[in-house]
C-alpha positions as CSV (number, residue, x, y, z in Angstrom):
1,M,18.8,303.1,67.7
2,S,15.4,301.5,68.3
3,D,13.7,304.8,67.3
4,L,15.7,304.9,64.1
5,I,14.8,301.3,63.2
6,G,11.2,301.9,64.1
7,S,11.0,305.0,61.9
8,M,12.6,303.2,59.0
9,W,10.2,300.3,59.4
10,W,7.0,302.3,59.5
11,F,8.2,304.6,56.7
12,V,8.7,301.5,54.4
13,I,5.4,300.0,55.4
14,S,3.4,303.2,55.1
15,L,4.9,304.2,51.8
16,G,4.5,300.7,50.5
17,L,0.8,300.6,51.3
18,L,0.1,304.0,49.8
19,V,2.1,303.4,46.6
20,T,0.6,300.0,46.1
21,F,-2.9,301.3,46.3
22,H,-2.0,304.3,44.0
23,E,-0.4,302.1,41.4
24,F,-3.2,299.6,41.7
25,G,-5.6,302.3,40.7
26,H,-3.7,302.9,37.5
27,Y,-3.4,299.2,36.9
28,W,-7.1,298.3,37.5
29,V,-8.5,301.0,35.3
30,A,-5.9,300.3,32.5
31,R,-6.9,296.7,32.5
32,R,-10.6,297.6,32.4
33,N,-9.9,299.8,29.4
34,G,-8.1,297.1,27.4
35,V,-4.5,298.3,28.0
36,K,-1.8,295.8,28.4
37,V,0.2,296.3,31.6
38,L,3.8,295.2,31.2
39,R,5.1,295.8,34.8
40,F,3.6,296.7,38.2
41,S,6.5,297.8,40.3
42,I,6.6,298.9,44.0
43,G,9.8,300.8,44.4
44,F,12.5,301.7,41.9
45,G,15.9,300.3,41.0
46,K,17.0,296.7,41.1
47,P,14.2,294.2,41.6
48,L,14.4,292.3,44.9
49,W,11.5,290.1,44.0
50,S,9.6,289.6,40.7
51,R,6.9,287.2,39.3
52,L,5.3,287.0,35.9
53,G,1.6,286.7,36.2
54,K,-0.8,284.7,34.0
55,D,-2.0,288.0,32.6
56,G,1.5,288.8,31.2
57,T,2.2,291.5,33.8
58,E,5.5,291.4,35.7
59,Y,5.0,292.1,39.4
60,V,8.1,293.6,41.0
61,I,9.3,294.8,44.4
62,A,12.3,296.9,43.9
63,A,15.2,298.1,46.1
64,I,14.4,301.8,46.5
65,P,11.1,302.2,48.4
66,L,10.4,305.8,47.3
67,G,7.5,305.2,44.9
68,G,6.4,302.9,42.2
69,Y,5.1,302.7,38.7
70,V,2.9,300.9,36.2
71,K,4.5,300.4,32.8
72,M,1.9,300.0,30.0
73,L,2.3,299.0,26.4
74,D,3.0,302.2,24.5
75,E,4.3,302.8,20.9
76,R,6.2,305.8,22.2
77,E,8.4,303.6,24.4
78,G,9.1,300.8,22.0
79,D,8.0,298.6,19.2
80,V,4.5,297.1,19.5
81,A,3.5,293.9,17.7
82,P,0.6,294.5,15.2
83,Q,-1.7,292.2,17.1
84,D,-1.2,294.2,20.3
85,L,-1.7,297.7,18.8
86,D,-5.3,297.9,20.1
87,R,-3.9,297.2,23.6
88,A,-1.4,300.1,23.5
89,F,-2.0,303.0,25.9
90,N,-1.4,305.7,23.2
91,R,-4.0,304.1,21.0
92,K,-6.8,304.7,23.5
93,S,-9.1,307.7,23.4
94,V,-8.2,310.7,25.3
95,W,-11.0,310.2,27.8
96,R,-9.8,306.6,28.5
97,R,-6.2,307.9,29.0
98,I,-7.6,310.6,31.4
99,A,-9.4,307.9,33.4
100,I,-6.3,305.7,33.6
101,V,-4.0,308.5,34.8
102,A,-6.6,310.0,37.2
103,A,-7.2,306.5,38.7
104,G,-4.0,306.6,40.9
105,P,-4.8,309.8,42.8
106,V,-8.5,308.9,43.0
107,A,-7.5,305.5,44.5
108,N,-5.6,307.4,47.2
109,L,-8.6,309.6,48.0
110,I,-10.8,306.5,48.3
111,L,-8.1,304.9,50.5
112,C,-8.1,308.1,52.7
113,V,-11.9,307.8,53.3
114,A,-11.6,304.1,54.0
115,L,-8.7,304.7,56.5
116,L,-10.6,307.5,58.3
117,W,-13.7,305.3,58.4
118,A,-11.7,302.5,60.0
119,M,-10.1,305.0,62.5
120,F,-13.5,306.2,63.6
121,V,-14.8,302.7,64.0
122,V,-11.8,301.5,66.0
123,G,-11.9,304.7,68.1
124,R,-9.0,307.1,68.4
125,P,-8.0,307.7,72.0
126,D,-7.0,311.2,73.0
127,Y,-7.4,313.8,75.8
128,A,-10.5,315.7,76.5
129,P,-10.3,319.4,75.3
130,V,-10.1,320.8,78.8
131,I,-7.9,323.8,79.4
132,G,-5.4,323.6,82.2
133,H,-3.3,326.8,82.5
134,V,-4.4,330.0,80.8
135,E,-2.4,333.2,80.2
136,G,-1.7,335.9,77.6
137,L,-4.1,336.1,74.6
138,A,-6.3,333.1,75.8
139,A,-6.8,334.8,79.2
140,Q,-7.6,338.1,77.6
141,S,-10.3,336.3,75.5
142,G,-12.1,335.1,78.6
143,L,-10.9,331.5,78.7
144,K,-10.4,330.0,82.1
145,R,-8.9,327.0,83.6
146,G,-11.3,324.1,83.6
147,D,-13.1,325.3,80.4
148,T,-14.0,322.5,77.9
149,V,-13.8,323.7,74.3
150,L,-16.8,322.2,72.5
151,A,-16.3,323.8,69.1
152,V,-14.0,326.2,67.2
153,G,-16.1,328.1,64.7
154,D,-18.5,325.4,63.2
155,R,-16.1,322.5,63.8
156,A,-16.8,320.4,66.9
157,T,-13.8,319.6,69.0
158,H,-14.3,316.3,70.8
159,T,-10.6,316.0,71.8
160,W,-7.6,318.1,72.4
161,G,-6.0,317.0,69.2
162,E,-9.1,318.2,67.2
163,L,-8.9,321.5,69.1
164,Q,-5.3,322.0,68.1
165,M,-6.1,321.2,64.4
166,A,-9.0,323.6,64.4
167,L,-7.1,326.5,66.0
168,L,-3.9,326.1,63.9
169,P,-5.3,327.4,60.5
170,A,-7.0,330.4,62.1
171,A,-3.8,331.2,64.0
172,L,-1.7,331.0,60.8
173,D,-4.1,333.3,59.0
174,R,-4.4,335.6,62.1
175,E,-8.2,335.4,61.9
176,D,-10.4,335.9,65.0
177,V,-12.4,332.7,65.8
178,S,-15.4,332.0,68.0
179,L,-15.3,329.3,70.6
180,Q,-18.1,327.4,72.3
181,V,-17.0,326.4,75.8
182,R,-18.4,324.8,78.9
183,D,-17.0,326.0,82.2
184,A,-16.1,323.8,85.1
185,A,-19.6,324.4,86.6
186,G,-21.3,323.1,83.4
187,H,-22.5,326.5,82.0
188,A,-22.1,327.2,78.3
189,H,-20.4,330.3,77.0
190,A,-19.3,331.9,73.7
191,R,-15.8,333.3,73.5
192,K,-13.9,335.2,70.8
193,L,-10.3,334.2,70.5
194,R,-8.7,337.3,68.9
195,L,-6.0,335.6,66.8
196,S,-5.7,338.8,64.7
197,T,-3.6,340.3,67.5
198,L,-0.9,337.6,67.2
199,P,2.4,339.1,66.0
200,Q,2.9,338.6,62.3
201,D,6.5,337.3,62.9
202,A,5.3,334.6,65.4
203,D,7.0,331.3,64.7
204,E,4.3,329.0,63.2
205,R,5.9,326.0,64.9
206,R,4.9,327.3,68.3
207,V,1.9,329.5,67.4
208,L,-0.5,327.5,69.6
209,L,1.8,328.0,72.6
210,D,1.8,331.7,72.0
211,L,-1.9,331.7,72.6
212,G,-1.3,331.0,76.2
213,L,-3.2,327.7,76.3
214,T,-2.0,324.7,78.2
215,A,-4.0,321.4,78.2
216,R,-5.1,320.0,81.5
217,H,-3.3,316.7,80.8
218,A,0.0,318.6,80.2
219,L,0.0,320.2,83.7
220,L,2.5,318.7,86.1
221,P,1.1,317.0,89.2
222,P,1.7,318.8,92.5
223,V,4.4,316.4,93.6
224,V,7.6,317.7,95.1
225,G,10.6,316.6,93.1
226,R,13.3,318.6,94.9
227,V,13.6,320.7,98.0
228,A,16.3,323.5,97.9
229,P,18.6,323.5,100.9
230,D,18.1,326.3,103.4
231,S,14.7,327.2,101.9
232,P,11.4,327.5,103.8
233,A,10.5,324.0,102.7
234,W,13.8,322.4,103.8
235,G,13.2,319.9,106.6
236,V,9.4,320.3,106.2
237,L,8.5,319.0,102.8
238,A,10.1,315.9,101.3
239,E,10.6,314.6,97.8
240,G,7.5,312.7,96.7
241,D,5.1,314.7,98.8
242,R,1.9,315.4,96.9
243,I,0.6,318.8,97.9
244,T,-3.2,318.7,98.2
245,A,-4.0,322.1,99.6
246,I,-2.5,325.4,100.7
247,D,-4.3,327.2,103.5
248,G,-7.5,325.3,102.6
249,D,-7.3,326.1,98.9
250,P,-7.2,322.8,96.9
251,V,-4.2,322.2,94.7
252,T,-4.6,320.0,91.6
253,A,-1.5,320.9,89.6
254,F,2.0,322.3,90.4
255,D,1.0,325.5,88.6
256,D,-1.5,326.2,91.4
257,I,1.2,326.5,94.0
258,G,2.9,329.7,92.7
259,P,-0.1,332.0,92.9
260,F,-1.1,330.7,96.3
261,V,2.4,331.2,97.6
262,Q,2.5,334.8,96.3
263,A,-0.8,335.6,98.0
264,L,0.4,334.1,101.3
265,G,3.7,336.0,101.1
266,R,1.8,339.3,100.6
267,R,-0.5,338.5,103.5
268,G,2.4,337.5,105.8
269,G,2.6,334.8,108.4
270,E,2.7,331.0,108.3
271,A,0.9,328.9,105.7
272,M,-0.7,325.5,106.3
273,V,0.3,323.1,103.6
274,E,-1.5,319.8,103.4
275,V,0.3,316.9,101.8
276,D,-0.1,313.3,101.0
277,R,3.1,311.4,102.1
278,D,3.1,307.7,101.4
279,G,-0.7,307.5,102.1
280,D,-0.5,309.6,105.2
281,R,-2.2,313.0,105.2
282,L,-0.2,315.7,106.9
283,A,-0.7,319.4,107.7
284,L,2.6,321.3,107.8
285,Q,3.4,324.9,108.6
286,I,5.6,326.9,106.2
287,T,6.4,330.6,106.0
288,P,7.2,331.8,102.4
289,K,10.4,333.7,101.9
290,L,11.0,336.7,99.7
291,A,13.5,336.1,96.9
292,S,14.8,338.1,94.0
293,D,15.6,337.1,90.4
294,P,16.9,339.3,87.5
295,D,14.1,338.1,85.2
296,R,11.2,337.8,87.7
297,G,12.1,340.5,90.2
298,Q,11.0,339.9,93.7
299,Y,8.8,337.0,94.5
300,W,7.8,334.7,97.4
301,M,9.0,331.1,97.4
302,L,8.9,327.9,99.3
303,G,12.0,326.4,97.6
304,I,10.5,323.4,95.9
305,Q,10.7,322.1,92.3
306,P,8.2,319.7,90.5
307,Q,8.9,316.1,90.0
308,K,9.9,315.2,86.4
309,R,7.1,313.2,84.7
310,S,8.2,310.2,82.8
311,E,4.9,309.9,80.9
312,L,1.6,311.7,80.3
313,P,-1.5,310.5,82.2
314,A,-3.8,308.1,80.6
315,M,-6.0,309.4,77.8
316,D,-9.5,310.2,78.9
317,A,-11.5,310.7,75.6
318,V,-12.2,308.4,72.6
319,Q,-13.5,309.6,69.3
320,R,-15.6,306.6,68.1
321,Y,-18.6,306.0,65.8
322,G,-20.6,303.0,64.7
323,P,-19.9,301.5,61.2
324,I,-22.8,303.3,59.6
325,A,-22.4,306.7,61.4
326,A,-18.7,306.7,60.6
327,V,-19.3,306.9,56.8
328,P,-20.5,310.5,56.6
329,V,-18.1,311.5,59.4
330,A,-15.1,310.1,57.4
331,L,-16.3,311.9,54.2
332,R,-16.7,315.2,56.1
333,E,-13.2,314.8,57.6
334,M,-11.6,314.1,54.2
335,R,-13.3,317.2,52.8
336,Y,-12.1,319.3,55.7
337,Q,-8.5,318.0,55.5
338,T,-8.5,318.5,51.7
339,E,-9.6,322.2,52.2
340,Q,-6.8,322.6,54.8
341,L,-4.2,321.0,52.5
342,F,-5.1,323.4,49.7
343,A,-5.2,326.3,52.2
344,M,-1.7,325.4,53.4
345,I,-0.4,325.3,49.8
346,G,-1.9,328.7,49.3
347,R,-0.1,330.0,52.5
348,V,3.2,328.7,51.3
349,F,2.9,330.4,47.9
350,S,1.7,333.7,49.5
351,G,4.5,333.6,52.0
352,R,2.3,333.4,55.1
353,V,3.9,330.1,56.1
354,S,7.6,329.3,55.7
355,V,8.4,326.5,53.3
356,Q,11.0,325.5,55.8
357,N,8.2,324.3,58.1
358,S,5.6,323.1,55.6
359,V,7.6,320.8,53.2
360,A,8.4,317.6,55.0
361,G,10.9,315.0,53.7
362,P,11.2,311.3,54.2
363,I,13.0,311.6,57.6
364,T,10.2,313.7,59.1
365,I,7.5,311.5,57.6
366,A,9.3,308.4,58.9
367,R,9.6,309.8,62.5
368,T,6.0,311.0,62.4
369,A,4.7,307.6,61.2
370,N,6.7,305.9,64.0
371,T,5.3,308.3,66.6
372,Y,1.7,307.7,65.5
373,A,2.2,304.0,65.3
374,Q,3.4,303.9,68.9
375,L,0.1,305.6,70.0
376,G,-2.0,302.7,68.7
377,P,-3.8,301.4,65.6
378,A,-6.3,304.3,65.3
379,W,-3.5,307.0,65.4
380,Y,-1.6,305.0,62.7
381,L,-4.7,304.9,60.6
382,T,-4.9,308.7,61.0
383,I,-1.4,309.4,59.7
384,L,-1.9,306.9,56.8
385,A,-5.1,308.6,55.8
386,M,-3.4,312.0,55.8
387,L,-0.4,310.7,53.8
388,S,-2.8,309.1,51.3
389,L,-4.7,312.3,50.9
390,S,-1.5,314.3,50.4
391,L,-0.2,311.8,47.9
392,G,-3.5,311.9,46.0
393,I,-3.7,315.7,46.0
394,L,-0.1,316.4,45.2
395,N,-0.2,314.0,42.3
396,L,-3.0,316.0,40.8
397,L,-0.9,319.2,40.7
398,P,-0.3,320.2,37.0
399,I,3.4,319.5,37.1
400,P,4.9,317.4,34.3
401,L,6.0,313.9,35.4
402,L,3.2,313.8,37.9
403,D,-0.3,312.5,37.1
404,G,-1.6,316.0,37.1
405,G,0.9,317.0,34.4
406,H,-0.3,314.2,32.1
407,L,-3.9,315.2,32.8
408,L,-2.9,318.8,31.7
409,Y,-1.5,317.4,28.5
410,Y,-4.7,315.5,27.8
411,L,-6.9,318.5,28.6
412,I,-4.9,320.6,26.1
413,E,-5.4,317.8,23.6
414,L,-9.1,318.0,24.1
415,V,-9.1,321.7,23.5
416,K,-6.8,321.8,20.4
417,G,-8.1,318.5,18.9
418,S,-4.7,316.8,18.6
419,P,-1.9,315.7,21.0
420,L,0.9,318.0,22.0
421,S,4.0,317.6,19.9
422,E,6.8,315.3,21.2
423,R,9.0,318.4,21.5
424,A,6.5,320.3,23.7
425,M,6.0,317.2,25.9
426,A,9.8,316.7,26.2
427,A,10.3,320.3,27.3
428,G,7.6,319.9,29.8
429,Q,9.3,316.7,31.2
430,Y,12.5,318.7,31.7
431,V,10.6,321.4,33.5
432,G,8.8,318.9,35.7
433,L,12.1,317.1,36.5
434,A,13.6,320.4,37.6
435,M,10.6,321.3,39.7
436,L,10.5,317.9,41.4
437,A,14.3,317.9,41.9
438,G,14.0,321.3,43.6
439,L,11.1,320.1,45.8
440,M,13.0,317.0,46.8
441,G,16.1,319.0,47.6
442,L,14.0,321.4,49.7
443,A,12.4,318.5,51.6
444,F,15.8,316.9,52.4
445,Y,17.2,320.3,53.4
446,N,14.2,320.8,55.8
447,D,14.7,317.3,57.1
448,I,18.4,317.9,58.0
449,L,17.6,321.3,59.4
450,N,14.7,320.3,61.5
451,N,15.9,316.9,62.7
452,F,19.7,317.3,63.1
453,I,20.6,320.9,63.4
454,R,17.9,322.5,65.6
């Protein structure tokens, strides 16, 4: 219940901030161009709060927090007093109308840069891009445990989150990518991750897992959670024991234990297992036992299971810049994210990415906003920036009813020298309404499928 309430809260707060800034862009530029603004509304439907300003604008907070609007004086929407004709939106030049309509998406782009700048100044905590377990494609590409990934292509990866974001587009496109890594001994290497060999039918939701990369921070600690009865470890190891070494080889994660045990079993004889038990260091002798499993075949075992971890270890990296240095970094990040957003739209239309996993609805957005908010202010600023960018870019798409659709009308007006006919604009509105209804239906369908059925 608390997760539901938190998701609803952060959804309303996030959307309210983004919509307010978007509509303020329209409002501010309209006022500067001499247009009378009748209403500035955050949300739709029945007003929950309203106030008439000294400027004659009615400011409203409405019941349905799924958007907002700025209503301007316009002869096409009602009678206009003769003394106010010069303040009507439709009486302004096409260039002024373009500026007013474009101001909303531009305001979201400006907000995106400001939020990214604030995030970099505050400092976003994360995990270092250090590889823990390696198998499959990653191992074939020469990556090893303990490698720190410094860059993917020409994009520096200061954190594990940045590494994931840099690898995902290349993995979706099945493009080989070069990595700059530093091994555990501090030596620099270049690696080629051959993403072109990924299966074309790989599920994009787990494509990074299919690479065979596991982060160091995701590895389970070598702590015994359960000892199987009548196993080699029964009566020797105890729950809570931290295994520190096996026959002199240091153990730092539970994943280390399996390969060591297999080697000991093949060699034969007893193994010396060193453990930390309540602060006491013990050396215990265990002889691995040969077991059989339909999936794994024959293997050597001790009979222990890892301890379930309630939470991840503390983050060990922070992405932070000074107020001046953060400005170009924020601009570069917005440019990169804009390129990735357009690339994702292209993947959807080309069929390389399923719309089922690329079009998110309000439930997914709410849960994501709540998750990021729980990670701290810098992470919440990150999701706000990405949502602001998405809102700005999507509103510029040439779909009637969106800002981009109106801009398309005005560009046509510039070319033909006169406005589109009322009939043509009305037809466009119906087309836009159908497109938006379909998009919203798809978003809600994906929400239900991804959050309640899977």
